[in-house]
C-alpha positions in Angstrom: 63.3 -85.5 -19.7 61.2 -83.1 -17.6 58.6 -80.9 -19.4 57.9 -77.3 -18.9 54.2 -77.9 -18.1 52.1 -80.3 -16.0 49.5 -82.7 -17.5 46.6 -80.8 -15.8 47.7 -77.7 -17.7 46.6 -79.3 -21.0 43.0 -78.5 -20.1 44.0 -74.9 -19.9 45.7 -75.1 -23.3 42.6 -76.5 -24.8 40.4 -73.8 -23.3 42.8 -71.1 -24.5 42.8 -72.6 -28.0 39.0 -72.7 -28.0 38.8 -69.1 -26.8 41.3 -68.1 -29.5 39.1 -69.7 -32.1 36.1 -67.9 -30.8 37.8 -64.6 -30.8 38.9 -65.2 -34.4 35.3 -66.1 -35.4 34.0 -62.9 -33.7 36.8 -60.9 -35.4 35.7 -62.2 -38.8 32.0 -61.7 -38.2 32.5 -58.1 -37.1 34.8 -57.5 -40.0 32.2 -58.9 -42.4 29.6 -56.6 -41.0 31.9 -53.6 -41.2 32.8 -54.4 -44.8 29.1 -54.5 -45.8 28.5 -51.3 -43.9 31.5 -49.6 -45.7 30.3 -50.8 -49.1 26.8 -49.3 -48.5 27.8 -46.0 -46.8 31.5 -45.1 -47.1 32.6 -46.4 -50.5 30.1 -44.2 -52.3 32.5 -41.4 -52.6 36.2 -40.5 -52.3 35.4 -37.8 -49.8 33.6 -40.3 -47.5 36.6 -42.6 -47.7 38.9 -39.8 -46.9 36.8 -38.7 -43.9 36.7 -42.3 -42.7 40.5 -42.5 -42.8 40.9 -39.2 -40.9 38.3 -40.3 -38.2 39.8 -43.8 -37.8 43.3 -42.4 -37.6 42.3 -39.9 -35.0 40.5 -42.5 -32.9 43.4 -45.0 -33.1 45.9 -42.3 -32.1 43.8 -41.2 -29.1 43.2 -44.7 -27.9 46.8 -45.7 -28.4 48.0 -42.7 -26.4 45.3 -43.2 -23.6 46.0 -46.9 -23.0 49.4 -46.4 -21.4 48.2 -43.4 -19.5 45.3 -45.4 -18.1 47.6 -48.3 -17.2 49.8 -45.8 -15.3 52.0 -48.4 -13.6 55.8 -48.5 -13.9 57.6 -51.8 -13.8 61.3 -52.2 -12.9 63.6 -53.1 -15.7 65.4 -56.5 -15.4 68.8 -56.0 -13.7 70.6 -59.3 -13.7 71.1 -59.8 -17.5 74.7 -61.2 -17.5 73.8 -64.5 -19.2 71.2 -63.0 -21.5 71.7 -63.0 -25.3 72.2 -59.8 -27.3 68.7 -60.2 -28.7 67.2 -60.3 -25.1 69.2 -57.3 -24.1 68.0 -55.4 -27.2 64.4 -56.3 -26.3 65.0 -54.8 -22.8 66.3 -51.6 -24.5 63.2 -51.4 -26.6 60.9 -51.3 -23.5 59.3 -47.9 -23.3 59.7 -45.7 -20.2 56.5 -43.8 -20.9 55.8 -41.7 -17.8 58.4 -43.8 -15.9 62.0 -43.3 -14.8 64.1 -43.9 -18.0 66.8 -46.5 -17.5 65.1 -48.0 -14.4 61.4 -48.6 -15.2 59.1 -49.1 -18.2 55.4 -49.0 -18.9 54.2 -52.4 -20.0 51.3 -51.2 -22.1 53.4 -48.4 -23.8 56.1 -51.0 -24.5 53.5 -53.0 -26.6 51.7 -50.1 -28.3 54.6 -47.7 -29.0 57.0 -50.2 -30.4 56.9 -51.7 -33.9 54.7 -54.8 -34.1 57.5 -57.3 -34.7 59.4 -55.9 -31.7 56.4 -56.2 -29.5 55.9 -59.8 -30.7 59.5 -60.7 -29.9 59.1 -59.1 -26.4 56.1 -61.3 -25.8 57.5 -64.5 -27.1 61.3 -64.3 -26.4 61.7 -62.7 -23.0 62.8 -65.1 -20.3 61.3 -65.1 -16.9 63.5 -63.3 -14.3 64.4 -63.9 -10.7 63.5 -66.4 -8.0 59.8 -65.4 -8.2 59.8 -66.1 -11.9 58.4 -62.6 -12.7 57.1 -62.0 -16.2 57.9 -59.0 -18.3 54.3 -58.3 -19.0 51.6 -58.8 -16.4 48.2 -60.4 -17.2 46.5 -57.0 -16.4 48.7 -55.1 -18.9 48.1 -57.8 -21.6 44.4 -57.5 -21.0 44.4 -53.7 -21.1 46.4 -53.9 -24.4 44.5 -56.8 -26.0 40.9 -55.6 -25.9 41.4 -52.1 -27.5 44.1 -53.4 -29.9 42.0 -56.1 -31.4 39.1 -53.7 -31.8 41.3 -51.1 -33.5 42.8 -53.8 -35.8 39.3 -54.8 -36.8 38.2 -51.2 -37.4 41.3 -50.3 -39.4 41.2 -53.4 -41.6 39.4 -52.4 -44.8 39.8 -48.6 -44.7 41.1 -46.8 -47.7 44.7 -47.0 -46.7 46.8 -50.2 -46.3 46.8 -51.1 -42.7 47.9 -54.7 -42.7 46.4 -57.7 -40.8 49.2 -60.2 -40.4 51.3 -58.4 -37.7 48.2 -57.3 -35.7 46.9 -60.8 -35.8 50.1 -62.3 -34.6 50.5 -59.6 -31.9 46.9 -60.1 -30.8 47.4 -63.9 -30.6 50.7 -63.5 -28.7 49.0 -61.1 -26.3 46.0 -63.4 -25.7 48.1 -66.5 -25.3 
């Protein structure tokens, strides 16, 4: 039976795995330093914790809104979906037409940042490639524009005074990087 990859690609898989481990180690190191900083400076009073939550919320909101604006590129929606499953069609419907023509185009970065985390993960992992050119739903550039600020925001929000979760952001970051 034929495989979906060539033997030479195994080297790339090893490199991606190594880089993923490195990114995880940096994430943990930065988070440890942030936790120590918070214990010394922020956790001293409820007012400081409240101010931190307001500031982090404002920063995450601004960055999340600016990322799709800076991307500024519209991608055509898949058109030939006759043999697609209902799940795949629902994922197409979940693509966000932020500053694009609704029903015809979508913004790749907005589709990752403005949807729920589990939907974005499904979009990354379950979309089939389309057309003779084997076009992907999310370009490498869009994934990069999303990944860098997203993982930084995930690191910043983890440990503030409100529950922010780490599981879905970790899975989404990994799916984006991979």
